[in-house]
N, C-alpha and C positions, 0 to 999 in steps of 0.2 A: 838449151844446154848451158851449163855454167862454165865460165872461163877459168883458166888456170889460176889467174890472180885471185879470183873469188874463192876458188877451192882452197888455195893456200891460206887465205884469211880465215875461212871457216875451219880449216884444220888447226890453225893457231888458237882460234876461239875454243875449239873442242879440247885442246890441251889445257887451257885455263879452266874449262868446265870440269875436267877430270881432276885438276888440282883442288878446285873448290869442293868437289865431292870427297876427296881425300881428307880435306880439313873437316868436313862434316863428320866423317867417320872417326876422326880424332876426338871429337866431342864425346861420342859414345865410349871411346876407349878411356878417356879421362874420367868419365863418370864411373866406369867399371873399376878403375883404380881407386877412386875416392871411396866408393861405397861397394862392399862386397855384394854381388848380385848372383842369384841362383841361375842355373842353366836355362830354366824356362823363360826368365826375363831376358836373358841374352838372346835367346831364340826370337822373342818378340821384337827386341831392338833391331836385330839383323833384318827381320822381315820389314820393319818400318824403314830401315835404311835403304833396302833394295827398292821399296816402293817409291821413296823419294828420288832415288837415282833414275828410276824408269820415268817418273813424271818430269824430272829436269831434262832428261835426254829427249823426251817427246816434245816438250815445249821448245827446246833449242832447235830441233829439226823442223818444227813447224815455222819458227820465225826466220830461220836462215835458208833452208833449202825446200821450203814449202811442203814439208811432210814426206818427201821422198827419202828412202833409206839409203844411206851411203856408208860403205865400209870404212872409208877414211875418217868419218866422224867418230865411229865406235873405236877405231884404232887410236885416234887422237885422245879420246877420253881415257882409254886404258893407259896410254903412255904418260899422260899428264898425272894420272892417279899414282902410277908407279914412281915417277920422278918426285912427286911430292912426298910420298911415303918414305923413300930412301934418303931424302935430303932434309927438307924443312920438317917433315913429320917426325923424323927421328929426334931432331933437336927439340921440337915441341914436347915430345913425350918425355925426354930427359928432364926438361925444365918443369913439366907438370909433376913428375915423380918427386923432384926436389921440393917443389912447393907443397905438395901433399904431405911429405914427410915432415916439413917444417910446421905446417898447420897442425898435424897430429901431435908433435912435441909440445907446441904451445897449448893445445887443448888438454893434454895430459898434465902439464904443469898447472894450468888453471884448475883442473879437477882436484889435483893434490892440495893446492893451496886454498881454494875456495869451497869446493863442493864436498870433498871428503870429510873435513871437520864438521860441516853442517849435517851430513848424513849420519856421522857417528853420534852427534848430539841428539838428533831426532830419534835415532835407534835407542839411545840411552833413555830418553824421555818416554818413548813408547814402551820399553821394558818396565820402567817404573810404574807407568800408568796401568800396564797389564797386571803387574803384581798387586797393586792396590785395588784394581777392579776385582781380581780373584778373592782378595781378602774381604772386600766389602760384600761381594756376592755371598761368601760363606757366612758372614755376620748377618746379612739380611735373611738368609735361609734359616739360620738358627732362630732369629727373632720371630720370623713368621711361624715356624714350627711351635715355638713357645706360646705364641698367641693362640694358635689353634688348640693346643693342649689346654690352655686356660679356658677357652670357650667350651670345650667338650667336657671338662671335668665337672662332675656334679657332686655336690656335698650330700651325704646321706644323713638322714635324721637319726637321732639316737635310738628311737623305738624300732627302727628298721634293722638295726644291727642284731638284735636278739631274735627277731622273727625273720628268718630268711626264706620261709615258704609262705606262699600266698594261699588263697582258698583252694580247696580240693587237691592239695598236695603238689601244686605246680610251683616250680621255682620262679621267683621274681628275678628281675634283672639284677645282675651282680653290680654292686657299687664299684666305682672306679677307684683308682689308687688313692689312698688317704683315708677312706672309710671302709676299706676291705676287711671282712671278717677273716680272722685267721683260724683255719681249721686245726683242731687239736689233733696231734698225731697220736695214733693208738700205739702205745708202747707194748712191746711183747714182754711178757714176764720173763725175768731172768731165771734161768734154770741153774740151780746150784749143783755143782758136781760134788759127789761124795768122794772123799779121798779115802782110799782103802788102807 
């Protein structure tokens, strides 16, 4: 059996353990203030916090009261956590909020002074490069089309222009542009009207 003096010391130690667990929870709260976190991440953080609390309580009970479960230890942790949360924890959170606001202001100022002009400059250069790339792509396409036309165009010989039909009445291949025979249009005779 544990004496009253020992139980009092263990109770005071459990108060300190509860305050330490409250400080650990403040770390998670400050991280949530600094970085917006989705609810799934908050859920995982809370699970991790409760696992750490359970491990700390188990190790504390193993070292002090040899693993036996005592209500006054759990009650001491809870009271220590609440006392920390209402006193030191509130001051820590106010200070953390002020520090986070100041850091955000400094970062916004640095962004406006340093990063924003560089981003605008890179955007301007990127637009200019994009326009010149579109222009060059169009010119390259026209150039390659012209090369293909020059490669495909065949010159026809003079004697082929008058004889457009090959043997046995079959048509030969039509010459490309430049040597094309122009078909004569058949004109309809004009009918003169008699005036009565």
